[in-house]
Backbone bond lengths (Angstrom), bond angles and torsions (degrees), N, CA, C in turn:
res aa  C-N    CA-C-N  psi(-1)  N-CA   C-N-CA  omega(-1)  CA-C   N-CA-C  phi
1 M - - - 1.467 - - 1.528 108.65 -
2 P 1.344 118.16 128.22 1.460 119.75 -179.24 1.521 110.28 -65.99
3 S 1.290 115.23 145.96 1.455 121.15 -179.77 1.523 110.42 -70.58
4 L 1.356 114.06 160.14 1.454 118.80 178.76 1.508 111.85 -63.65
5 A 1.348 115.87 -34.43 1.464 119.75 179.45 1.499 111.25 -64.30
6 A 1.371 115.37 -37.84 1.466 118.34 -179.35 1.519 110.72 -73.31
7 A 1.336 116.45 -31.41 1.459 118.83 -176.97 1.514 112.90 -79.25
8 S 1.321 117.42 -25.47 1.456 119.61 -177.84 1.511 110.81 -71.40
9 P 1.313 117.75 142.35 1.470 120.15 -179.33 1.515 111.55 -67.00
10 A 1.313 115.16 147.17 1.466 120.59 179.22 1.522 109.26 -71.29
11 P 1.319 117.18 141.90 1.473 119.66 179.46 1.518 111.28 -64.86
12 A 1.313 115.92 146.69 1.467 120.38 179.28 1.517 109.56 -67.01
13 P 1.331 117.36 139.95 1.462 119.72 179.81 1.519 111.08 -64.73
14 A 1.319 114.67 144.78 1.469 119.79 179.56 1.510 110.03 -67.15
15 P 1.317 118.61 140.79 1.460 121.20 178.48 1.518 110.86 -64.69
16 T 1.306 116.03 144.62 1.458 121.73 -179.42 1.512 109.80 -117.03
17 A 1.347 115.32 169.88 1.462 119.90 177.79 1.522 110.84 -62.13
18 K 1.348 116.06 -32.77 1.462 119.23 179.05 1.519 110.56 -64.19
19 D 1.342 116.68 -39.23 1.468 119.67 177.54 1.524 110.85 -62.42
20 G 1.336 116.55 -40.33 1.457 120.38 179.79 1.504 112.48 -63.10
21 W 1.325 116.79 -46.35 1.462 119.27 179.77 1.531 111.11 -67.23
22 S 1.331 116.08 -31.61 1.463 118.51 176.59 1.522 110.78 -65.28
23 R 1.349 116.93 -42.50 1.467 119.99 176.68 1.518 111.01 -64.94
24 L 1.322 116.39 -36.37 1.464 119.92 -179.69 1.523 110.82 -64.72
25 R 1.322 116.98 -40.98 1.469 119.92 179.87 1.520 112.11 -67.31
26 R 1.328 116.87 -29.47 1.464 119.95 -179.39 1.521 112.96 -85.16
27 D 1.310 117.32 -10.35 1.462 121.66 -177.34 1.526 109.69 -85.68
28 G 1.320 116.65 118.01 1.460 119.97 -179.16 1.510 113.21 -64.32
29 R 1.340 117.59 -29.18 1.463 120.12 179.33 1.518 111.82 -62.42
30 S 1.334 115.88 -35.92 1.460 118.54 -179.02 1.521 111.03 -64.70
31 W 1.339 117.39 -38.47 1.461 120.08 -179.44 1.525 111.05 -71.01
32 V 1.331 116.87 -39.50 1.465 119.24 178.10 1.524 110.32 -66.08
33 G 1.328 116.39 -47.68 1.458 119.88 179.65 1.509 112.29 -62.86
34 L 1.338 116.71 -44.70 1.460 120.29 179.45 1.520 110.84 -64.18
35 G 1.343 117.07 -37.14 1.458 120.07 178.53 1.521 111.93 -64.49
36 V 1.334 116.90 -43.96 1.469 120.35 178.86 1.520 110.74 -63.20
37 V 1.335 116.80 -45.57 1.464 120.92 -179.66 1.523 110.52 -64.18
38 A 1.342 117.16 -41.24 1.461 120.57 -179.18 1.528 111.28 -64.68
39 V 1.341 116.87 -42.30 1.471 120.18 178.27 1.525 110.32 -63.00
40 M 1.319 116.33 -42.43 1.465 120.29 179.70 1.525 110.71 -62.33
41 M 1.326 117.39 -42.82 1.455 120.88 -179.90 1.525 111.64 -67.54
42 L 1.330 116.61 -40.63 1.467 119.81 179.63 1.524 111.07 -64.60
43 L 1.328 116.85 -43.72 1.465 119.97 178.68 1.526 110.93 -63.36
44 A 1.336 116.57 -39.81 1.460 119.44 -179.96 1.536 111.01 -65.62
45 L 1.326 116.68 -42.48 1.463 120.11 -178.21 1.529 111.92 -72.29
46 A 1.332 115.81 -35.34 1.470 120.01 -176.42 1.522 111.56 -102.08
47 A 1.331 118.16 26.26 1.466 121.26 -177.31 1.521 113.18 -54.38
48 P 1.345 120.64 -44.11 1.471 118.95 179.74 1.524 113.53 -66.27
49 L 1.336 116.52 -19.18 1.461 119.86 -177.41 1.521 112.97 -90.98
50 V 1.323 117.97 -21.35 1.463 120.41 -175.53 1.526 112.31 -102.31
51 T 1.315 117.52 1.76 1.464 120.74 174.94 1.514 109.31 -146.14
52 R 1.316 116.15 145.56 1.469 120.29 -179.26 1.522 112.06 -100.97
53 Y 1.327 117.17 3.41 1.465 121.03 -178.18 1.527 110.21 -110.54
54 E 1.321 114.70 149.06 1.452 120.50 172.06 1.537 109.08 -78.92
55 P 1.318 118.08 139.30 1.474 118.61 -175.18 1.526 114.12 -66.01
56 S 1.330 116.98 -22.28 1.475 119.31 -178.64 1.523 112.77 -107.22
57 A 1.339 117.28 8.18 1.468 120.66 -179.53 1.527 110.28 -72.74
58 I 1.330 116.20 120.68 1.476 121.92 -178.34 1.522 109.82 -94.79
59 D 1.335 115.77 133.11 1.458 122.49 178.09 1.524 107.74 -142.47
60 L 1.332 116.29 87.41 1.458 121.16 -174.36 1.528 112.88 -65.04
61 R 1.324 117.55 -20.13 1.472 119.66 178.58 1.521 111.56 -66.48
62 H 1.342 117.46 -24.70 1.466 121.05 -178.77 1.530 110.91 -116.82
63 A 1.346 116.46 32.44 1.465 120.06 -179.58 1.526 110.83 -67.78
64 L 1.334 115.63 140.60 1.465 123.49 178.28 1.522 112.14 53.73
65 E 1.303 115.71 38.38 1.462 120.93 177.08 1.516 109.53 -79.01
66 A 1.326 117.34 136.30 1.459 121.67 -177.48 1.532 110.52 -68.13
67 P 1.338 117.43 158.74 1.469 120.14 176.89 1.514 111.71 -54.19
68 S 1.326 115.18 136.54 1.460 121.07 -177.71 1.525 108.26 -154.09
69 V 1.316 115.72 -176.43 1.461 120.35 178.40 1.522 110.14 -64.42
70 R 1.323 116.43 -35.40 1.463 120.02 -178.75 1.524 111.26 -75.42
71 H 1.332 116.51 -42.68 1.465 121.30 177.29 1.529 107.22 -122.22
72 W 1.326 116.44 102.30 1.459 121.52 -171.40 1.523 113.01 -58.76
73 L 1.321 117.54 -38.51 1.466 121.59 179.68 1.521 111.71 -114.92
74 G 1.318 117.45 19.88 1.445 121.47 178.69 1.522 112.50 79.08
75 T 1.313 115.51 -169.61 1.468 121.95 179.30 1.521 109.39 -127.09
76 D 1.328 116.20 163.58 1.454 120.47 179.42 1.523 110.76 -95.45
77 A 1.327 117.57 -168.64 1.458 121.85 -175.27 1.523 112.96 -65.24
78 Q 1.316 118.70 -18.68 1.457 122.28 178.06 1.528 112.67 -104.68
79 G 1.321 116.11 9.69 1.460 120.16 177.31 1.515 113.98 80.06
80 R 1.321 118.19 11.78 1.456 120.96 178.98 1.521 110.29 -81.14
81 D 1.323 115.79 141.12 1.456 121.16 -177.51 1.530 109.94 -69.39
82 V 1.341 116.38 122.29 1.458 121.24 -176.54 1.525 111.28 -67.50
83 W 1.338 117.98 -38.78 1.465 121.00 179.09 1.526 110.87 -62.50
84 A 1.331 116.76 -43.20 1.462 120.04 179.12 1.524 110.81 -62.49
85 R 1.307 116.87 -43.29 1.458 119.86 179.81 1.531 110.93 -68.72
86 L 1.318 116.55 -30.17 1.460 120.39 179.62 1.535 111.10 -67.69
87 V 1.332 117.58 -48.32 1.463 120.07 -176.74 1.530 111.14 -72.45
88 Y 1.326 117.38 -35.35 1.460 118.62 175.82 1.533 110.62 -72.33
89 G 1.322 117.10 -30.69 1.455 120.17 175.72 1.519 112.55 -67.53
90 A 1.348 116.76 -26.04 1.464 119.60 176.00 1.521 111.06 -62.13
91 R 1.333 117.12 -32.27 1.462 120.11 176.70 1.518 110.61 -61.71
92 V 1.315 116.36 -43.85 1.462 120.65 -179.37 1.524 110.31 -63.74
93 S 1.329 116.76 -45.91 1.464 119.98 -177.93 1.521 111.46 -62.79
94 L 1.329 117.18 -44.65 1.463 120.10 179.57 1.526 111.15 -65.97
95 L 1.326 116.64 -41.99 1.464 119.91 179.93 1.521 110.85 -62.12
96 V 1.329 116.45 -45.70 1.464 119.82 179.37 1.523 110.42 -64.11
97 G 1.335 117.11 -43.80 1.454 120.11 -179.12 1.520 112.67 -60.98
98 V 1.327 117.07 -48.59 1.467 120.75 -177.37 1.529 111.26 -71.65
99 A 1.339 117.32 -45.44 1.464 120.29 -177.31 1.523 111.59 -65.77
100 S 1.323 117.29 -44.35 1.466 119.54 -178.98 1.516 111.42 -65.61
101 Q 1.336 117.41 -38.92 1.462 118.97 177.54 1.521 111.61 -70.31
102 G 1.326 116.81 -30.13 1.458 119.07 173.90 1.519 111.64 -62.95
103 I 1.323 116.45 -41.79 1.468 120.38 177.60 1.528 110.55 -66.66
104 A 1.344 116.52 -43.49 1.465 119.73 178.45 1.520 111.41 -62.19
105 L 1.332 116.67 -38.95 1.465 120.43 178.16 1.522 111.07 -65.78
106 L 1.321 116.06 -45.24 1.460 120.07 -177.84 1.525 111.14 -59.16
107 I 1.329 116.73 -45.86 1.461 120.47 -178.66 1.530 111.17 -76.68
108 G 1.329 115.93 -48.69 1.463 119.84 -174.16 1.511 113.67 -66.85
109 V 1.332 117.23 -43.36 1.466 119.94 -179.18 1.522 110.48 -66.35
110 A 1.329 117.09 -43.59 1.467 120.25 -179.38 1.527 111.03 -61.75
111 L 1.332 117.40 -49.47 1.457 120.44 -178.79 1.526 111.55 -69.37
112 G 1.329 117.28 -36.65 1.463 120.11 178.48 1.520 112.33 -65.79
113 L 1.334 117.33 -39.92 1.464 120.78 177.34 1.524 111.16 -62.74
114 V 1.324 115.66 -48.15 1.463 119.76 -177.69 1.528 110.67 -65.41
115 A 1.333 117.01 -44.21 1.462 120.25 -177.86 1.521 111.30 -64.37
116 G 1.330 117.38 -45.61 1.460 120.05 -178.44 1.513 113.32 -69.79
117 Y 1.329 117.16 -34.10 1.460 120.00 -176.11 1.525 112.10 -82.85
118 R 1.327 116.06 -42.77 1.468 119.26 -177.51 1.516 112.48 -78.52
119 G 1.347 116.61 -38.52 1.451 120.24 -179.74 1.515 112.92 67.33
120 K 1.342 115.72 -161.38 1.458 123.79 176.68 1.531 112.00 53.70
121 W 1.329 117.41 -133.86 1.460 120.51 -173.65 1.517 112.09 -68.67
122 T 1.342 117.04 -29.72 1.465 119.23 177.54 1.522 110.25 -63.62
123 D 1.323 115.75 -46.05 1.465 120.76 178.12 1.526 110.59 -61.22
124 D 1.328 117.24 -44.74 1.460 120.86 -179.14 1.531 111.45 -61.89
125 A 1.331 117.17 -43.21 1.463 120.79 -177.46 1.526 110.81 -65.16
126 V 1.327 117.00 -46.11 1.467 120.41 -177.91 1.521 110.70 -66.68
127 M 1.318 117.41 -43.05 1.461 120.28 -177.90 1.527 111.78 -69.27
128 R 1.334 117.72 -34.90 1.466 118.40 177.39 1.518 110.37 -68.01
129 L 1.327 117.01 -37.35 1.467 120.25 176.21 1.522 110.55 -64.76
130 A 1.331 116.21 -39.33 1.465 120.29 176.64 1.523 110.53 -65.07
131 D 1.326 117.40 -40.44 1.468 120.86 179.01 1.531 111.17 -62.08
132 V 1.326 116.18 -41.05 1.469 119.84 178.53 1.521 110.19 -63.08
133 T 1.328 116.69 -42.34 1.467 120.25 179.50 1.519 111.69 -64.43
134 L 1.342 116.37 -42.84 1.462 120.68 -178.21 1.522 112.63 -75.74
135 A 1.330 117.56 -15.08 1.468 120.25 -179.18 1.522 112.15 -69.76
136 F 1.325 116.98 -26.29 1.460 120.65 -179.58 1.526 109.70 -88.53
137 P 1.326 118.67 140.80 1.468 120.29 172.64 1.528 110.22 -56.81
138 S 1.315 116.37 132.84 1.471 120.92 -172.58 1.522 112.26 -57.83
139 L 1.344 116.36 -45.16 1.461 119.11 -176.67 1.525 111.29 -65.54
140 L 1.322 117.12 -41.74 1.469 119.42 179.24 1.524 110.96 -65.11
141 L 1.328 116.93 -38.72 1.462 120.27 178.32 1.524 110.39 -66.57
142 L 1.325 116.78 -39.28 1.466 120.22 176.99 1.523 110.95 -62.82
143 I 1.327 116.67 -45.12 1.459 120.87 -179.31 1.525 110.45 -62.37
144 A 1.336 116.72 -43.89 1.466 120.42 -178.78 1.527 111.22 -63.49
145 M 1.326 116.94 -44.09 1.460 120.11 -178.36 1.529 111.44 -70.95
146 A 1.340 116.76 -39.98 1.462 119.75 179.70 1.524 111.18 -67.71
147 A 1.338 117.16 -35.23 1.460 120.50 -179.86 1.517 112.11 -70.48
148 A 1.330 117.26 -21.04 1.463 120.76 -178.70 1.519 112.61 -76.95
149 F 1.316 117.68 -13.63 1.463 121.77 -178.94 1.525 109.14 -125.31
150 E 1.312 114.98 167.18 1.468 119.76 176.55 1.526 108.68 -71.30
151 P 1.332 118.14 123.62 1.467 120.01 -176.06 1.526 112.00 -58.85
152 S 1.323 115.79 133.42 1.458 122.24 177.20 1.524 108.05 -164.08
153 L 1.328 116.17 169.89 1.462 120.78 179.34 1.524 110.84 -64.28
154 T 1.328 117.04 -40.09 1.466 120.48 179.53 1.518 111.52 -63.90
155 V 1.323 116.86 -43.46 1.468 121.10 179.75 1.524 110.15 -62.18
156 V 1.330 117.96 -41.34 1.462 121.32 179.90 1.528 110.36 -61.68
157 C 1.328 117.16 -45.89 1.471 120.49 -179.78 1.522 111.06 -61.65
158 V 1.325 116.68 -46.30 1.470 120.61 -177.24 1.524 110.57 -66.60
159 V 1.323 117.15 -44.11 1.472 120.70 -177.31 1.525 110.76 -62.94
160 I 1.324 117.34 -47.32 1.469 120.05 -179.63 1.529 110.44 -64.60
161 G 1.332 117.04 -38.69 1.455 120.05 178.39 1.511 112.99 -65.94
162 V 1.330 116.60 -42.22 1.467 120.68 -179.18 1.527 110.85 -67.31
163 V 1.317 117.08 -38.90 1.462 119.99 179.16 1.525 110.89 -68.57
164 G 1.329 118.06 -30.82 1.460 120.94 -174.65 1.511 115.85 -88.37
165 W 1.335 119.40 0.41 1.459 120.24 -175.60 1.531 112.44 -70.92
166 A 1.330 117.81 -30.22 1.456 120.69 -171.08 1.533 111.92 -63.92
167 G 1.315 116.45 -46.64 1.460 118.90 179.20 1.514 112.20 -62.71
168 M 1.330 116.56 -38.42 1.460 120.39 178.05 1.528 110.65 -65.64
169 A 1.326 117.21 -40.82 1.464 120.52 -179.64 1.530 111.14 -64.18
170 R 1.312 117.85 -41.80 1.468 120.66 179.29 1.519 110.98 -65.30
171 L 1.332 117.21 -39.02 1.461 120.73 177.98 1.528 110.99 -62.94
172 V 1.331 116.78 -49.26 1.466 120.75 -178.49 1.524 110.27 -64.90
173 R 1.310 117.06 -42.63 1.463 120.28 -179.83 1.523 111.07 -58.98
174 G 1.339 117.64 -42.18 1.454 120.44 178.56 1.517 112.69 -62.53
175 Q 1.334 116.66 -39.52 1.465 120.40 177.64 1.523 111.57 -67.32
176 V 1.327 116.44 -40.17 1.466 120.50 -178.02 1.514 110.80 -66.34
177 L 1.327 118.11 -36.78 1.459 120.87 178.76 1.521 111.67 -57.85
178 V 1.327 117.00 -31.91 1.462 121.13 177.89 1.521 110.68 -80.44
179 V 1.333 116.64 -46.63 1.465 120.66 -173.66 1.523 111.67 -67.08
180 R 1.316 118.11 -35.64 1.470 119.76 -175.33 1.524 112.70 -66.90
181 E 1.344 117.69 -17.58 1.457 120.95 178.79 1.518 112.84 -91.43
182 L 1.330 118.42 -2.84 1.454 120.73 178.77 1.523 110.45 -67.49
183 E 1.324 115.68 154.54 1.457 120.95 -172.28 1.520 112.88 -63.14
184 Y 1.323 116.83 -41.65 1.467 117.81 -175.94 1.529 111.47 -70.15
185 V 1.334 117.30 -29.60 1.462 119.39 175.41 1.525 109.73 -70.36
186 Q 1.337 117.28 -42.55 1.457 120.59 176.88 1.521 111.14 -62.53
187 A 1.342 116.09 -35.81 1.467 119.37 178.53 1.524 111.25 -66.43
188 M 1.319 116.80 -40.68 1.461 119.71 178.48 1.531 110.90 -63.60
189 R 1.313 116.79 -39.04 1.463 119.90 178.56 1.530 110.22 -66.85
190 A 1.338 116.38 -38.99 1.462 119.60 179.33 1.528 111.36 -66.21
191 L 1.325 117.30 -31.37 1.459 121.14 178.96 1.522 112.54 -78.58
192 G 1.323 117.06 -3.76 1.458 120.35 176.16 1.510 114.85 89.06
193 A 1.347 117.88 18.01 1.463 120.02 178.90 1.529 109.82 -66.11
194 R 1.315 115.92 146.68 1.456 120.48 -179.52 1.525 109.85 -69.61
195 D 1.340 114.39 148.27 1.464 119.58 -178.19 1.521 112.04 -60.34
196 V 1.332 117.06 -38.47 1.473 120.12 -178.99 1.519 110.27 -62.49
197 R 1.346 116.35 -42.00 1.471 119.59 179.50 1.523 110.88 -65.91
198 I 1.329 117.26 -41.94 1.466 119.56 179.42 1.526 110.75 -62.94
199 L 1.333 116.47 -42.40 1.460 120.04 -179.04 1.521 111.98 -64.43
200 L 1.325 116.56 -46.00 1.462 120.25 -173.90 1.524 113.12 -77.80
201 R 1.320 117.68 -35.06 1.463 120.35 -172.81 1.517 113.64 -99.23
202 H 1.330 118.31 -21.74 1.457 119.15 -173.91 1.522 113.73 -124.49
203 V 1.322 117.57 -31.58 1.461 119.59 -178.66 1.524 111.25 -91.83
204 L 1.330 117.01 -48.98 1.466 120.54 -176.41 1.523 113.51 -57.70
205 P 1.350 120.38 -43.42 1.480 118.54 178.94 1.517 113.78 -58.97
206 N 1.328 117.74 -24.43 1.465 120.32 -178.77 1.519 113.15 -83.44
207 V 1.321 118.02 -8.86 1.460 120.74 179.07 1.533 111.61 -112.34
208 V 1.338 117.11 5.62 1.457 120.35 -177.10 1.525 111.31 -65.92
209 A 1.339 116.89 -43.24 1.469 119.99 -174.99 1.525 112.27 -58.64
210 P 1.331 120.37 -54.22 1.473 118.56 178.85 1.521 113.12 -64.36
211 V 1.327 117.62 -29.82 1.459 120.20 178.27 1.527 110.71 -66.92
212 V 1.344 116.83 -42.61 1.463 120.84 178.75 1.527 110.27 -62.21
213 I 1.324 116.60 -42.43 1.462 120.40 179.07 1.528 110.56 -63.01
214 A 1.327 116.13 -46.05 1.469 119.77 -179.60 1.519 111.27 -63.90
215 A 1.329 117.41 -38.26 1.460 120.30 179.55 1.526 111.21 -66.82
216 T 1.327 117.01 -39.63 1.468 120.30 178.53 1.520 111.00 -62.54
217 L 1.327 116.17 -45.51 1.462 119.55 176.76 1.524 111.30 -68.24
218 G 1.336 116.43 -31.25 1.461 120.17 179.97 1.514 112.97 -68.02
219 I 1.339 117.63 -29.95 1.464 120.40 177.85 1.525 109.97 -61.55
220 A 1.332 115.86 -40.92 1.474 119.22 177.83 1.529 110.42 -61.12
221 G 1.321 116.39 -43.89 1.460 119.42 178.12 1.512 112.60 -64.40
222 A 1.333 116.94 -36.72 1.462 120.67 179.09 1.524 111.51 -66.54
223 I 1.333 117.06 -37.61 1.468 120.51 177.52 1.522 109.95 -63.20
224 M 1.335 116.45 -42.30 1.464 119.94 177.23 1.524 111.20 -64.80
225 A 1.327 116.93 -40.76 1.463 120.23 -179.05 1.527 111.05 -66.01
226 E 1.323 116.79 -41.97 1.469 119.67 178.48 1.519 110.95 -63.24
227 A 1.337 116.86 -41.24 1.461 120.24 178.63 1.525 110.98 -63.28
228 A 1.341 117.13 -39.79 1.459 120.45 179.13 1.526 111.31 -65.20
229 L 1.340 116.85 -44.18 1.464 119.71 179.43 1.526 111.24 -65.16
230 S 1.326 117.11 -41.84 1.470 120.06 179.23 1.519 111.03 -67.15
231 F 1.318 117.12 -35.30 1.466 120.73 176.81 1.526 110.68 -61.49
232 L 1.326 116.56 -36.51 1.469 121.62 -179.40 1.522 112.56 -85.87
233 G 1.335 117.51 -1.63 1.454 120.54 179.96 1.512 114.26 83.95
234 L 1.330 118.36 11.41 1.456 122.39 -178.94 1.523 112.56 -107.18
235 G 1.328 116.49 5.62 1.453 120.16 -177.98 1.515 112.04 -106.62
236 V 1.324 115.30 -134.51 1.459 121.54 179.45 1.521 109.33 -64.35
237 Q 1.314 116.11 132.58 1.461 121.08 -174.84 1.531 111.75 -96.64
238 P 1.343 116.92 150.11 1.465 120.52 176.13 1.530 110.25 -59.77
239 P 1.327 116.92 150.91 1.471 127.86 8.22 1.520 114.32 -89.16
240 T 1.340 119.17 6.96 1.464 120.56 178.81 1.523 109.78 -63.02
241 P 1.331 118.40 125.33 1.463 120.06 -177.97 1.519 111.69 -72.90
242 S 1.317 115.94 138.37 1.461 122.80 177.09 1.516 108.18 -142.29
243 W 1.324 115.98 140.25 1.458 119.21 -178.16 1.525 111.38 -61.98
244 G 1.314 118.22 -40.52 1.455 119.99 178.50 1.510 112.29 -64.02
245 A 1.345 116.99 -41.34 1.459 120.54 178.63 1.528 111.06 -66.88
246 M 1.334 117.18 -33.27 1.466 120.08 177.61 1.524 110.84 -64.41
247 I 1.325 117.25 -40.32 1.462 119.88 177.20 1.522 110.18 -65.40
248 A 1.339 116.95 -39.93 1.460 120.41 178.94 1.525 111.40 -64.15
249 D 1.342 117.16 -37.86 1.459 120.26 179.56 1.522 112.24 -65.57
250 G 1.341 116.76 -28.73 1.467 119.32 -176.84 1.509 114.19 -103.61
251 R 1.354 118.31 18.02 1.454 119.81 -175.62 1.523 113.10 -83.88
252 D 1.344 118.71 -5.72 1.454 120.77 177.24 1.528 109.46 -59.48
253 L 1.330 116.68 135.89 1.461 121.30 -172.98 1.524 112.02 -58.67
254 S 1.334 117.08 -45.76 1.462 119.40 -179.22 1.519 110.85 -65.54
255 Q 1.332 116.34 -36.00 1.460 119.25 179.10 1.523 110.89 -70.44
256 L 1.338 116.84 -37.50 1.462 119.61 176.91 1.524 111.03 -62.89
257 R 1.341 116.09 -33.19 1.469 120.09 -178.97 1.521 111.56 -77.86
258 N 1.325 116.91 -40.16 1.461 120.44 -173.44 1.531 113.93 -97.44
259 A 1.336 117.13 -23.41 1.464 120.35 -178.77 1.527 108.84 -139.94
260 P 1.323 118.39 66.58 1.475 120.57 -175.61 1.517 113.87 -65.37
261 W 1.345 117.66 -19.96 1.459 119.55 -177.60 1.530 112.86 -64.82
262 T 1.321 117.76 -22.44 1.455 119.80 -178.09 1.531 111.74 -65.53
263 S 1.335 118.10 -30.65 1.464 121.77 177.69 1.525 112.50 -105.70
264 L 1.339 116.03 -28.47 1.458 119.55 -176.59 1.530 111.21 -67.51
265 A 1.337 117.61 -41.86 1.467 120.88 -177.44 1.529 112.27 -62.33
266 P 1.339 119.94 -51.72 1.468 118.25 178.52 1.529 112.74 -67.34
267 G 1.340 117.43 -31.24 1.456 119.38 177.22 1.521 111.73 -63.60
268 L 1.328 116.51 -43.92 1.462 120.22 176.87 1.525 111.26 -65.93
269 A 1.329 117.03 -35.37 1.468 120.10 178.38 1.520 110.84 -64.00
270 I 1.334 117.04 -43.75 1.468 120.43 178.15 1.525 109.90 -62.54
271 G 1.323 116.33 -46.60 1.463 119.44 -179.93 1.517 112.35 -61.73
272 G 1.339 117.25 -41.65 1.463 120.48 179.44 1.517 112.31 -65.42
273 A 1.337 116.55 -43.08 1.471 120.10 179.94 1.523 111.07 -64.28
274 V 1.323 117.24 -45.26 1.468 120.85 179.70 1.524 110.39 -63.76
275 L 1.324 117.34 -42.54 1.461 121.21 178.83 1.527 110.84 -62.65
276 G 1.335 117.16 -42.49 1.454 120.60 -179.57 1.517 112.37 -61.28
277 F 1.319 117.58 -48.64 1.465 120.61 -179.58 1.528 111.00 -67.67
278 N 1.333 118.01 -36.13 1.464 119.75 178.54 1.531 111.45 -67.00
279 L 1.323 117.60 -41.94 1.463 120.44 177.42 1.524 110.89 -63.04
280 L 1.328 116.31 -42.92 1.459 119.84 178.60 1.526 111.19 -64.10
281 G 1.328 117.12 -42.16 1.451 120.35 178.45 1.522 112.61 -65.01
282 D 1.339 117.33 -41.13 1.466 120.67 177.71 1.523 111.07 -63.54
283 A 1.330 116.64 -41.56 1.467 119.95 179.06 1.527 110.90 -65.17
284 L 1.326 117.39 -41.07 1.464 120.41 177.05 1.529 110.96 -63.20
285 R 1.319 117.06 -40.46 1.463 120.36 179.71 1.522 111.26 -61.68
286 D 1.334 117.52 -44.59 1.459 120.30 -179.88 1.525 111.16 -69.76
287 A 1.339 117.49 -36.06 1.463 120.31 -177.66 1.519 111.83 -72.00
288 L 1.335 117.17 -36.77 1.461 120.75 -176.54 1.517 113.18 -92.81
289 D 1.330 117.23 -0.22 1.463 120.62 177.29 1.525 109.11 -72.10
290 P 1.320 119.23 118.90 1.474 120.36 -178.71 1.520 114.08 -64.36
291 R 1.337 117.06 -15.69 1.464 119.92 178.21 1.518 112.60 -90.07
292 G 1.378 116.92 -0.23 1.453 119.91 -175.79 1.525 112.65 -67.28
């Protein structure tokens, strides 16, 4: 008679990083998202090469000119080339997205690690601060903080990053609560390893995957937030081109009727960029999910 051990099914092998990357390569969303992000980055980096006009050059003789061979996406009310402002505006959106998420990561990951690992009053203090931050509508909090300072690109990056730390901290804290109870972490603590070493070498690597996914999705949110602030006049200031400011410049009813490209082009750019980062983030989430 076969033994019970022989009759029982073998446990499924644990998912590996190779399995995740294999799923990522097979996911069509990852290729679409990566393609959109790559095109946006290439246009931003090669902006002087893909347009012959300066984004802030005013030419009132050709104001509100329709798209043509000379001006691919037409001109705005001040005669500025919409295509030039679009590709140079991509630099602003990418810079704000990456810089603000870097700030959110720096604050959120640090506080989330400490709160989840130390627990007790440290955990309570950090989580209550996060709850207070998340209690306010994000856009209203962004507007209030941006209005308190002189609008600039640096202020926009810092404000969006500071507002976004709370969600990152809660995510990291939840992961740390699980990882700190694992046997090898308990063994390191029993051997007298310093908390900083345990956090950096054994806990942090286990929370990288969800952090990367959250940061990728957060870039899309940061691009939307920057566009909203610039639309309201609290973001990037002229003459620096910004997609949100371009939509605000073309919101006049007569201009929307007679020259819709002035607002349609930056609106589509914002939608495409947000869609690209969201697709890439969703694909990363499914690929790095150990239950996939």
